[in-house]
C-alpha positions as CSV (number, residue, x, y, z in Angstrom):
1,M,-64.2,95.7,-48.0
2,M,-64.1,93.7,-44.7
3,S,-63.3,94.4,-41.1
4,V,-60.0,93.4,-39.5
5,L,-61.9,90.8,-37.5
6,E,-63.5,89.3,-40.6
7,Y,-60.1,89.1,-42.3
8,A,-58.5,87.5,-39.3
9,L,-61.2,84.8,-39.2
10,D,-60.9,84.3,-42.9
11,I,-57.2,83.5,-42.8
12,S,-57.2,81.9,-39.3
13,K,-55.0,84.4,-37.6
14,E,-55.3,86.4,-34.4
15,V,-56.7,89.9,-34.7
16,S,-53.7,91.3,-32.8
17,E,-51.4,89.8,-35.4
18,I,-53.4,91.4,-38.2
19,L,-53.4,94.8,-36.4
20,D,-49.7,94.6,-35.8
21,K,-49.0,93.8,-39.5
22,C,-51.3,96.6,-40.7
23,R,-49.5,99.1,-38.6
24,E,-46.1,97.9,-39.9
25,L,-47.5,98.4,-43.5
26,G,-48.9,101.8,-42.7
27,I,-52.5,100.7,-43.0
28,D,-54.7,102.9,-40.8
29,V,-56.5,100.7,-38.3
30,K,-57.6,101.3,-34.8
31,N,-59.3,98.0,-33.7
32,E,-60.9,94.9,-35.0
33,E,-63.8,96.8,-36.5
34,S,-61.6,98.9,-38.7
35,E,-62.3,98.4,-42.4
36,L,-59.7,97.1,-44.8
37,N,-60.0,98.1,-48.5
38,E,-59.1,95.8,-51.4
39,N,-55.5,97.1,-51.6
40,D,-55.0,96.5,-47.9
41,I,-56.3,92.9,-48.2
42,V,-54.0,92.2,-51.2
43,D,-51.0,93.6,-49.2
44,L,-51.9,91.4,-46.2
45,D,-52.6,88.3,-48.4
46,N,-49.1,88.8,-49.9
47,I,-47.6,88.6,-46.4
48,F,-49.8,86.0,-44.7
49,L,-50.8,83.7,-47.6
50,L,-47.9,84.0,-50.1
51,N,-45.1,84.2,-47.5
52,K,-42.2,82.3,-48.9
53,N,-41.2,81.2,-45.4
54,S,-44.5,79.3,-45.1
55,L,-43.4,77.1,-48.1
56,K,-40.2,75.9,-46.4
57,P,-40.4,72.4,-45.0
58,K,-40.7,72.3,-41.3
59,K,-37.8,70.9,-39.3
60,K,-38.3,67.5,-37.9
61,K,-38.4,67.3,-34.2
62,K,-35.8,65.0,-32.7
63,F,-36.9,62.8,-29.8
64,S,-34.6,61.1,-27.3
65,A,-34.4,57.3,-27.1
66,T,-36.3,57.5,-23.8
67,T,-39.2,59.4,-25.3
68,I,-39.4,57.0,-28.3
69,T,-39.4,54.0,-25.9
70,H,-42.2,55.7,-23.9
71,L,-44.3,56.4,-27.0
72,K,-43.9,52.9,-28.3
73,G,-45.0,51.5,-24.9
74,K,-48.1,53.8,-24.9
75,L,-48.9,52.8,-28.5
76,S,-48.6,49.1,-27.8
77,H,-50.8,49.5,-24.7
78,N,-53.5,51.4,-26.7
79,L,-53.4,48.8,-29.5
80,R,-54.0,46.0,-26.9
81,A,-56.9,47.9,-25.4
82,I,-58.5,48.3,-28.8
83,T,-58.1,44.6,-29.6
84,I,-59.6,43.6,-26.3
85,T,-62.7,45.8,-26.7
86,M,-63.4,44.6,-30.2
C-alpha cells in the first residue's frame, strides 16, 4: 500500500492527475494522503506506465527557415565563445 502522493512521486506525475484518474476508475480517494491498495496500483500502472500511446513516436517539430537560421547563428556564436575561452 502507498499514498496517492507516494505513487505520484514514484511515477513522476502530478497528484491531481492521479486523483483524477482514480476517480475515473472508481477508486475511492479523497486527497493525496488516501491509500492505494495493490489492485489500485496495478490498475494505475496499466494506464500510466503501460499506456500504448506512450509507445508511439513523437511527432517532429517543424521549424521555419528563419528559426533555423537564428539557431545556427546562436550555435556558431557559442562555439566561437567556447574556442576563445579554451
